[in-house]
C-alpha positions as CSV (number, residue, x, y, z in Angstrom):
1,M,11.2,-13.8,0.8
2,A,7.3,-12.3,2.3
3,K,4.1,-11.4,0.8
4,F,2.6,-9.2,2.8
5,A,-1.1,-9.2,2.7
6,L,-3.0,-5.6,3.1
7,W,-6.0,-6.8,6.0
8,W,-8.2,-4.4,5.2
9,V,-10.7,-3.1,9.1
10,R,-12.8,0.5,9.6
11,W,-14.3,2.1,12.2
12,N,-18.0,1.6,12.1
13,G,-19.1,3.9,14.9
14,S,-19.2,1.9,17.8
15,D,-16.7,-0.9,17.0
16,Y,-14.0,-1.7,14.5
17,E,-14.3,-4.8,11.7
18,S,-12.9,-6.1,8.9
19,R,-13.6,-5.8,5.5
20,M,-11.6,-9.0,4.2
21,T,-14.2,-11.3,2.7
22,V,-13.6,-14.4,0.9
23,G,-16.7,-14.2,-0.9
24,D,-19.8,-13.9,0.6
25,R,-18.2,-15.4,3.7
26,K,-15.8,-12.9,6.3
27,A,-12.2,-14.0,6.0
28,T,-9.7,-15.1,8.2
29,V,-5.9,-15.9,8.7
30,D,-6.4,-19.2,7.2
31,D,-7.4,-18.2,4.3
32,F,-4.2,-15.5,3.6
33,R,-1.7,-18.6,5.0
34,E,-3.2,-20.9,2.3
35,R,-2.9,-18.3,-1.0
36,G,0.3,-18.6,0.3
37,F,0.1,-15.0,2.5
38,D,3.1,-15.0,5.4
39,R,2.0,-12.2,6.3
40,V,-0.5,-9.5,7.0
41,V,-0.4,-5.5,7.1
42,V,-3.3,-4.8,9.2
43,L,-4.9,-1.1,8.0
44,D,-7.9,1.0,7.4
45,G,-5.9,2.9,4.4
46,E,-4.4,6.4,5.4
47,G,-6.3,6.8,8.9
48,R,-9.9,8.9,7.4
49,N,-11.5,4.7,8.4
50,S,-9.9,4.6,11.9
51,H,-11.1,6.1,15.7
52,C,-10.3,9.0,16.3
53,S,-11.4,10.7,19.9
54,G,-9.3,13.5,19.3
55,F,-6.1,15.1,18.7
56,M,-3.2,15.2,21.8
57,Y,-1.3,12.0,23.5
58,S,-3.6,11.0,25.9
59,N,-6.3,10.8,22.3
60,G,-3.4,8.8,20.5
61,Y,-2.1,6.7,22.9
62,N,-6.4,5.4,24.0
63,D,-7.3,4.8,20.1
64,G,-3.5,2.7,19.0
65,R,-4.6,0.7,22.3
66,E,-8.0,0.0,20.6
67,L,-7.4,-0.7,17.7
68,A,-4.6,-3.3,18.2
69,K,-7.6,-4.8,21.2
70,W,-9.0,-5.4,18.3
71,V,-6.6,-6.6,16.0
72,L,-5.4,-9.4,18.9
73,S,-9.3,-11.3,19.2
74,L,-8.2,-11.8,15.3
75,G,-6.1,-14.6,16.1
76,I,-3.7,-13.8,13.8
77,D,-0.6,-16.0,14.4
78,M,1.5,-14.8,12.1
79,P,3.8,-11.8,11.5
80,F,1.8,-8.6,11.0
81,Y,2.0,-5.0,10.9
82,I,-0.1,-2.0,12.6
83,T,-0.3,1.2,11.1
84,I,-0.2,4.7,11.7
85,P,-2.8,6.6,10.9
86,F,-1.8,9.6,9.2
87,S,-5.2,11.2,9.4
88,R,-8.5,12.2,11.2
89,P,-11.7,10.9,9.4
90,D,-12.3,14.6,7.5
91,G,-9.2,14.0,5.7
92,R,-7.2,17.0,7.8
93,Q,-3.6,15.4,9.5
94,R,-3.8,14.4,13.1
95,D,-0.9,15.6,14.6
96,Q,1.7,18.2,13.2
97,A,4.7,16.0,11.4
98,Q,7.2,18.9,11.1
99,A,9.2,18.8,14.1
100,S,10.6,14.8,16.1
101,F,7.7,13.8,17.8
102,S,9.9,12.5,20.3
103,S,10.6,15.9,21.1
104,V,6.7,17.0,20.9
105,P,4.9,16.0,24.2
106,D,1.6,15.8,23.2
107,S,2.5,14.1,19.7
108,Y,-0.7,11.9,18.5
109,Y,1.4,9.1,16.7
110,R,3.8,8.7,19.3
111,G,0.5,8.6,21.4
112,W,-0.7,6.0,19.3
113,I,2.6,4.3,18.4
114,N,2.9,3.6,22.8
115,G,-1.2,2.8,22.8
116,V,-0.1,-0.5,20.0
117,L,2.6,-1.4,21.7
118,S,0.5,-1.6,25.7
119,V,-1.3,-4.3,24.1
120,D,1.0,-7.8,24.3
121,I,0.4,-8.9,21.0
122,D,3.3,-12.1,19.9
123,N,3.4,-11.9,16.4
124,M,3.2,-8.2,16.0
125,K,6.7,-7.3,13.6
126,G,5.6,-3.2,13.2
127,F,3.8,-0.5,12.1
128,Y,2.5,1.0,8.2
129,W,3.3,4.1,8.0
130,S,0.1,5.1,6.5
131,Y,0.8,8.3,4.5
132,E,0.8,7.0,0.6
133,S,2.1,9.7,-1.1
134,P,5.8,10.4,-2.1
135,L,5.6,14.3,-2.2
136,Q,6.5,13.8,1.4
137,T,9.4,15.9,3.1
138,G,10.6,17.1,-0.6
139,P,9.3,20.8,-1.7
140,H,6.7,20.0,-3.0
141,G,5.3,17.5,0.0
142,E,6.6,20.1,3.1
143,N,2.9,18.7,5.9
144,V,5.5,16.4,6.6
145,S,9.7,15.9,7.3
146,R,12.1,14.4,7.2
147,E,13.5,14.9,10.3
148,F,10.1,13.4,11.3
149,I,10.8,10.4,9.6
150,Q,14.0,9.7,10.8
151,S,12.2,9.9,13.8
152,L,9.7,7.5,13.1
153,H,12.2,5.1,12.3
154,D,14.5,5.5,15.6
155,Y,10.9,5.9,17.9
156,V,9.6,2.5,16.9
157,H,12.9,0.5,15.6
158,G,14.2,1.9,19.9
159,H,11.4,-0.7,20.8
160,G,12.3,-3.2,18.4
161,Q,9.4,-3.0,14.8
162,E,9.5,-3.2,11.9
163,L,8.4,0.5,9.8
164,I,7.6,-0.3,6.8
165,W,5.6,1.8,3.9
166,I,3.8,1.3,0.6
167,P,3.6,4.7,-1.1
168,T,1.9,5.3,-4.1
169,I,3.7,6.8,-7.2
170,G,0.4,7.5,-9.7
171,N,0.1,8.1,-13.0
172,R,3.3,10.1,-13.4
173,A,5.2,9.9,-15.7
174,M,9.0,8.8,-15.4
175,K,9.9,13.3,-15.8
176,W,8.6,12.9,-12.5
177,I,9.2,10.0,-10.8
178,T,12.8,11.0,-11.3
179,N,13.0,14.4,-10.1
180,P,13.9,13.9,-6.4
181,D,11.9,17.3,-5.9
182,Y,8.9,15.6,-7.2
183,V,9.0,12.2,-6.0
184,T,11.1,11.2,-1.9
185,I,10.8,7.6,-2.7
186,P,14.6,7.1,-3.2
187,T,15.7,9.3,-0.4
188,L,12.9,8.2,2.1
189,A,13.5,3.8,1.9
190,E,16.2,4.3,3.9
191,Y,14.3,4.8,7.3
192,F,11.6,2.2,7.2
193,D,12.9,-2.0,6.7
194,H,10.3,-2.4,3.4
195,V,9.3,0.7,0.4
196,F,6.4,-1.6,-1.6
197,V,5.8,0.8,-4.2
198,Q,2.7,1.2,-6.2
199,P,3.2,1.1,-9.7
200,H,-1.0,2.3,-10.0
201,Y,-0.6,0.5,-13.8
202,Y,-4.0,-1.8,-12.7
203,Q,-6.2,1.8,-11.9
204,T,-5.5,3.7,-15.3
205,T,-4.5,3.4,-18.8
206,K,-3.4,7.3,-19.4
207,L,-0.2,9.0,-17.5
208,D,-0.5,12.2,-16.0
209,D,1.0,14.5,-19.3
210,G,-2.1,12.8,-21.4
211,S,0.5,9.7,-23.0
212,D,-0.9,5.8,-22.8
213,Y,0.1,4.5,-19.3
214,T,1.1,0.6,-21.8
215,L,3.1,-2.2,-20.2
216,Q,5.8,-0.7,-21.1
217,E,6.2,2.5,-19.1
218,L,5.2,-0.4,-16.7
219,A,8.7,-1.9,-17.1
220,L,10.8,1.5,-16.4
221,R,8.5,2.0,-13.3
222,V,9.4,-1.5,-12.2
223,K,13.4,-1.0,-13.7
224,W,13.3,2.1,-11.1
225,M,12.4,0.6,-8.3
226,S,15.5,-2.3,-8.6
227,Y,17.7,-0.1,-9.4
228,N,17.0,1.6,-6.1
229,G,16.5,-1.4,-4.2
230,L,12.4,-0.8,-3.8
231,S,10.2,-3.0,-3.5
232,I,6.9,-3.6,-5.6
233,E,3.3,-3.8,-5.1
234,M,1.2,-6.2,-7.2
235,E,-2.1,-4.5,-7.5
236,A,-6.0,-6.0,-8.1
237,D,-9.1,-5.6,-6.7
238,N,-12.8,-6.7,-6.0
239,T,-13.7,-4.8,-10.0
240,I,-12.5,-9.1,-11.1
241,V,-15.2,-10.5,-8.7
242,G,-17.9,-8.3,-10.2
243,E,-17.6,-5.0,-8.1
244,N,-17.4,-1.7,-8.9
245,S,-14.0,-0.3,-7.9
246,N,-10.9,1.4,-9.6
247,C,-9.4,-0.6,-11.8
248,A,-8.9,0.8,-15.4
249,Y,-11.4,-1.2,-17.4
250,C,-15.0,0.1,-15.0
251,K,-14.9,3.6,-15.9
252,N,-16.6,6.2,-19.4
253,T,-13.8,7.7,-18.9
254,Q,-9.4,7.2,-17.9
255,G,-10.2,11.2,-16.4
256,T,-9.9,15.4,-17.4
257,W,-7.5,17.7,-18.7
258,R,-7.2,20.7,-16.3
259,E,-4.4,23.2,-16.1
260,G,-2.3,21.4,-19.2
261,H,-2.5,17.5,-16.3
262,F,-4.0,15.0,-16.8
263,I,-6.1,14.0,-14.0
264,E,-7.1,11.0,-13.1
265,K,-10.4,9.7,-12.0
266,V,-11.4,7.6,-9.7
267,G,-13.5,4.2,-9.0
268,C,-15.8,2.8,-11.2
269,D,-18.3,4.4,-13.7
270,K,-20.0,1.5,-15.5
271,I,-20.7,-1.9,-13.6
272,P,-18.3,-4.9,-14.6
273,N,-19.3,-7.2,-16.6
274,Q,-16.9,-11.1,-17.7
275,E,-15.1,-8.6,-20.2
276,T,-14.3,-6.0,-17.5
277,E,-13.2,-8.0,-15.0
278,Q,-11.6,-10.5,-17.6
279,K,-9.7,-6.7,-18.8
280,C,-9.1,-6.5,-15.4
281,I,-7.5,-9.6,-15.3
282,N,-5.2,-9.7,-17.4
283,R,-4.2,-6.0,-16.4
284,A,-3.1,-7.3,-13.0
285,C,-1.1,-9.9,-15.0
286,D,0.4,-7.9,-16.2
287,Y,2.9,-6.5,-13.3
288,I,4.4,-10.2,-14.1
289,S,5.3,-9.5,-17.2
290,A,6.9,-5.7,-17.2
291,I,8.5,-8.2,-13.9
292,V,10.3,-10.8,-16.7
293,E,10.8,-8.3,-19.4
294,V,13.3,-6.1,-16.2
295,Y,15.3,-9.2,-15.6
296,I,16.1,-10.4,-18.5
297,E,17.3,-6.5,-19.9
298,E,19.0,-6.7,-16.5
299,F,20.9,-10.6,-16.5
300,H,21.2,-11.1,-20.4
301,S,19.6,-13.5,-20.6
302,S,16.0,-15.6,-19.6
303,P,14.9,-16.5,-16.2
304,I,15.3,-20.6,-15.8
305,S,11.0,-20.0,-14.9
306,V,9.1,-17.1,-14.6
307,Q,9.2,-17.3,-11.1
308,E,13.1,-16.8,-10.7
309,A,12.2,-13.8,-11.9
310,V,9.6,-12.1,-9.1
311,S,12.2,-13.7,-6.6
312,T,15.4,-12.2,-8.2
313,L,14.0,-9.3,-8.7
314,F,11.6,-8.6,-5.9
315,P,11.7,-11.4,-3.3
316,D,9.7,-9.6,-0.7
317,R,6.4,-8.1,-2.2
318,A,2.9,-6.1,-1.0
319,Y,0.4,-7.4,-1.7
320,Y,-3.5,-5.3,-2.7
321,F,-6.4,-7.2,-4.2
322,G,-9.4,-5.0,-2.8
323,T,-11.3,-6.3,0.0
324,D,-12.3,-9.9,-1.1
325,L,-9.5,-12.9,-1.6
326,K,-11.1,-14.6,-4.5
327,V,-9.6,-12.0,-6.0
328,V,-6.8,-13.2,-5.7
329,D,-7.5,-16.7,-7.0
330,K,-8.8,-15.5,-10.7
331,V,-5.6,-13.5,-10.8
332,R,-3.7,-16.4,-9.9
333,A,-6.2,-18.1,-12.4
334,K,-4.2,-16.6,-15.3
335,C,-0.7,-16.2,-14.3
336,S,-0.1,-18.5,-10.9
337,E,3.5,-16.5,-10.1
338,W,1.1,-12.8,-8.9
């Protein structure tokens, strides 16, 4: 059983910097460990906040090596994973993701992996595929092929490393989530050592068909994850410590209708207050309630403890909590099993 924490970093124009804090001070690896995390994922998002010097193999090699050398300086003495950046700072792909990148001499992604691996880091466990879209390899996400994902898996495993993925299902209704043309996560899971699905419940109260994203709807998604052998990402963010972030309750509106679909509003547009913070904490704790509900349905009995339910359904979990570890403390003060 392992708890994977997301360690956010960014390129500041001349070097990398950690975004993680504990209140007003910079976070250290001990701060993660003290909160029960035993693995970390070093990432910047999907690639927009990491250095991109160009688009050829040599650029990927140098960029990957540059990040790995900086990560080495953090002294992370627990297993960790380093991102593979899908996008460049302008949002476009860093390289093609159609053909097997092993067969492309100048593949940026292959260069990135080799550059990271050129740095001797004892505790590196593997790589994180940063493209979060559940559409990839399907008919509605043709910018990535199944052949590419398979070759990525084979190449990473060939170097004795793991490959993990944390895709999102967004605010999609269940009819889309269970349609393999729109959500390819279950079919791609075989190529990843761990797949942690983002339920996206914390971020919105509305689904894309305009219906409410209720606790019962969250339980349906938890059940779908469990049935398909997937893991879960627990979600919270800096709204809980009074910062504008992306909790559902710091938005004046949840979104707007466009061409028959409800388009979610992203980001806060009002300053969180104590009431907002508490509602966001409660929404984060709903993940635990949904897991217990699914446990009771699957095993036809109540768990000995809440922790038993969580550990049984999802022994390995990823945690998104923004960039301040005090978020974790405040959520667990309400629901200690989070």
